[in-house]
Each structure stands twice: as C-alpha cells, then as structure tokens.
N, C-alpha and C positions, 0 to 999 in steps of 0.2 A: 422404523421407530424404535425407541429404546424404552425399557422399563423405567418408570418414574421413581422406583425405589432402589434398584440395584444397578441400573444402566446397562443391563444385558439386553439382548434382542427381545423385544416385546411381541407376544403372540395374541394377546387379548386386549380389546379396547373396552375401557370402562367408562363410567359416567364422568362428566367434566372433561371430556375429550382427552383423558389420560390413558396411556397404554401400560400394560403390565406383563411380565414374563410368567410362564406357567408356575414356576417355583414360588414366586412371590404371591401369585394368585392363590395357590393352595394354602400358604401360610396366612394370608389375609382372611380367607374364609374360616379357617380353623380358629383364628384369634377372635373373629366376630362371634362365632358359635360359643366359644369358651367364655367370652365376656358376658354374653346374654345369659348363659348358665349361671355364672358367678353372681352377676348383679341381681338377677331375679330369683336366686336361691332355688333353682329348679330341682336340685338333688341334695340329699342329705346322707350322711354316713349310714350305711346299712340298708339303703333303699334297694328294693328289688324291682327292676325296670322291665316291663314288657314292651318290646320294640316291634313295631308293625311294618317297618320298611328298612331296606338295606342301608340307605344313606344315614338314617337316624342311628341304626345299629353301629355304623362306623364311628360316629361321633360319641355315642354313649360309651363304647369300648375304649375310645381314645381318652375320654374324660375319666373313666374308671381307673386309669393309671394314677390320677391325682386324688380322687375321692373314692373311698372303699364302697363301691356300689356293685351290684351284680345284675347281669342281663339274664332274664328268665323267659321261658317259652309261654308260661301261663301263670296265673295267680300272683302277679306282681302287685306291689302296693302303689305303683305308679305306672302309667303307660305313655308312650310317645305317640304322637299323631303326625302324619306327613302333611305339614301345613307351612307353606312358605309365605314370604312377604307379599307375593302376588295374590295368594289366597286371602290374606288378611285385607288387602286393598279391595279385592273383588267383592268380598262379603260386605264390607263397609259401604262401598258405593252402590252395590245392588240394594242393600237395605235402605239406603238414603234415597236413591232415585226411583225405585220401584215401590217404595212405601210398604215393603213387606219385611217382616222380621223373621229371618231364618234362625233356627235353633243354634245356640252357641256350641262350638266344638269342645268337647271335654278331653283333656289329656295335656301332656307337655308338648308345646309347640316349639320344639328344638330348632327347627329350620326357619322360623318366622323372621329371622334377620337377614335372610338371603333370598334373592329373586329366583324364579324358576330357571331363568337363563344361567345364573350362577350355580344353582344346584345341578343342572344338567352338565355344565362344563366341569365342575368339580368331580361329578360322578364319572364322566368320560375319562378324565385324567387319572382317576384312581381305579378305574375298571369296576365300578360299582353300578348295579342296576338302579335306575331311578326313572320314574314316569310321573310327571306333574299331574296334579288333580285337574279335572275338567273345570272350566270357568265359564261365566256368562260371556259370550262372544261380543255382544254389544258393549258391555262395560269394559272389557279388555281392549277393544278397538279404541275406545276413548282414551284409555290409559296409555296405550302404545302411541297414539297420535300425539298426545301431550308430551310424552317422553322424548319424542323426536325433537321437539322444539325446546324442551326443558329437561335435560338429562337427569337432573337431581329430583325430578318430580316424584318418582316412586318412593324414594327414601324420605323426602319431606312429608309426603302424604302419610306414610307409615308412622313417622314420628308424631304427627297430629292425631292419628287414629289411636296410637298408644296413650297419648296424653288424655284424650277423651275417655278411653277405657279406664285409666287410673282415676280420673275425676268422677266417673260413675261407678267406681269399684268393680269393674269387670275383670276378666281373666288377665293373667300376666303373659 
C-alpha cells in the first residue's frame, strides 16, 4: 500500500481504510495537536506550563517555538493532563451507561484529539515514553467492536461529546 498523502510506502493503517507513511503520520498528529491548541486557545504568551507526561512535554516544547511559553517543574499557572480522545469517549460513555458522574479532569487536555493507538505509535516513532490511562474494559470493548464496523466512530463520537460539552459550557 502507499501513503494517501505522499505516495510513499505506507506503514500505518488509519480510519477510512487509508494508509499513511510514518513521516506523514507524525506531521498529521502534530498538526492536529497544534490546531487543537490554537482553536481552543490553550496557551497564552508568558504561560508557565507544568507538564505531567513525556508526550505532552514534547508537544508543549514544540509549541513553545511559536508561542513564548515556558515548561516548569512546579508552580505553573497551567498544567497538562495525559488525556486522549479514548479517555474522553470512555468517560462520556461510562457516565452515560452507568449513570454515575465521575469528577471532571482539571488541566489542559493537549492529547484529547488523538487516540491511544495514535499516541502510542507517535511515541514509539519519536522514542518518547507513553502509557495510556486505564479505561473501563466493558466500555472500551463496545467502542472497539463498533470501530471495527465503523472506523470513523471514535472521531464522530468525540465530535459529538465536544459539542455537548460546549452546549453545557463544560471544559475545552
């Protein structure tokens, strides 16, 4: 198979049965994180960011080339949390199906526009340590089963969760 973006040999299969090479995959993930950061105005000039995981640190340091922000070990005015698209879906469905309301996660969810699988692959290619958060096994089995039949399901569900959060004035 060939990469749908550059026509080189593809190593990664994505949703919609498209394949992508490692280089284009890395670019795609970085663009998605940067767009999320820009659209949601996650950082401002002069922010001091406390980072709690290596993958978020990579992206914050990458973004700091464009915005004058600083990574600090403690006492930052903002902090990142390791929270992916799969975490967002898991929390939403668990709250919905189990009728229990888990506490909201405070902090900048820099990784919430990428799946655990994408975060793991990106980390592997960049040589960064990353371990996904634990999730409810039953909920994720349902999500995985649905994703087999409908590859875009995760992203579509995430968009709807985001819309509901905006309508109810929840976090970004």
